[in-house]
Steps between C-alpha positions, in 0.01 A plus 500: 500500500511644862219432741398859491476507116295181493266651770442805278452289203232279656308799632496642137383157361224483763394858437484449130284193532263649754444811294440298190230306686349808647487671169327211329249449786399858539506564131414228236343265749267732680427692181374188337118451548553134500679520833211674672271310750186667629464499869176484710510880547530571124858579502762324295821342603793350286693281748817329385747257650821521285553863588766700685378379843583138406830589362597692816363216712711224338823699490455589871415139592809382316726737684349382828550129432868565372576713816417215725688236306790458751269427800203365310524368147179296431549523130866389515607808306869440607495144371309604183772761431774244544325266250452788252869588518606132469295478180698782330739379245689822533607584861489873414125464458463409879274713719570613853246558758502878427410432132250229601303759702522740213375226251210395729374852537557601135321197375197562712512869389477402146299168513161638418600773241399239240138528624477862404714503180492394138800388292698799379797740581580591863661821614572704812471876519592754758764534758366555851159439370548180309212341295492172320340499162363201298184411298222463748268210493133543429421368845666294774639202314545131620699207380189291568388641162798350317658163433826607667588758770502800276446745767789379723730484183401862423571602853837340489596669170387847623683452836816406306460828312475691827807340632704592195393861550529526884810289575827696439718198518465262205665210687234523778224513240633195324515308833147581621311491163468120488398466855232770489367363181484154677327647802231678298409185321452325837186718556314318238185389682337156480268439801545128513879533480631514856870383472779535249865403487576846336717727719324772688155377370351459851613840621372679189168323508440550877605865506289572183192308590492529880751744631354774273192505700695559830706780373227702342273767664226382280258258669475158362145519389582822291813332352295201401229723351772653282620162389137402417452827300811431296380141441151631386648731244730225364227245494146573625323227707413387863694421806442395859639730775521255786728238327724773374547667827570176688737388226766741623568322827454147334759595238742631769467174685567304193799710399650485844362173651741486794344672806833633632577648163151645484561678822837626402354648181191656669728650772685682228186603303346638829775753525324700230424864605127481422395276791408221260484185702434130402156541655417784259670363191360147536161609645237234418168675394163358588351229283217728372321403173609816330865408584474137406301518170665593169420864437553734200833669550332841547294366786798340673703811470225717647470267789873502574529875480186563724498230753760592773413191703703292259813627659431285804441131550146391546 
């Protein structure tokens, strides 16, 4: 496929994914009483994390990192691509840099569709106003509830269906399908896992878990409140705010332990259009008792949504 055709196709894929997430979030999620948290003023909120803002953030971050790869390639995308191609038994399955960029963005566009879907048929309707249709989940789903990465597997399957519909060149679809499926499965999250020999694992993990906060207009405290709310609906319980907020910087340092590589990554992340800096994203909150102690999810969410001081380091 020509570059212009690939560019059009990836925009369609991103648009389909963002619309699907927005529809689920504004419809089924917010309509569910279980998603509502009562604030101090008596109003209710239904924050979420795996929504269209997160999808747009990771695709934008992936584009930014890829665009810098010739002058700064802290994730060794060029070398990883060479290894991927060397591992293909059929040379016709090799992927060039243009298809790598397409695959990285497409994988991030589809990587969380499994969080909002249930198994079933997938279809696309419309021409200039495309919409993705699939059985919606009862609430935001998570692979932590299963013995295997059900959500990511579902995301990969649905993304494959989208590719079949959107890509007009079967040979292109055949070349990128295995890579995109592999990329999506690299987003499976295990907090204690900070390294892997799997190709592109570090890139996918760092963009998804760290870069997404830089390329989003949503403040970190609000995004975390959304994640807590999804966790609360999946499995009610308690959580401590302070350790969770500080874990973002800690995880980044463990994923990218080399100081020079850290600086290279953060220099790219700080090119985001929202003014999100390392000081904001990695802000360390005060060690207050209400932030250190385990709280019911509802109380933790209420604090995160209402306390604007958490956007700055103590």
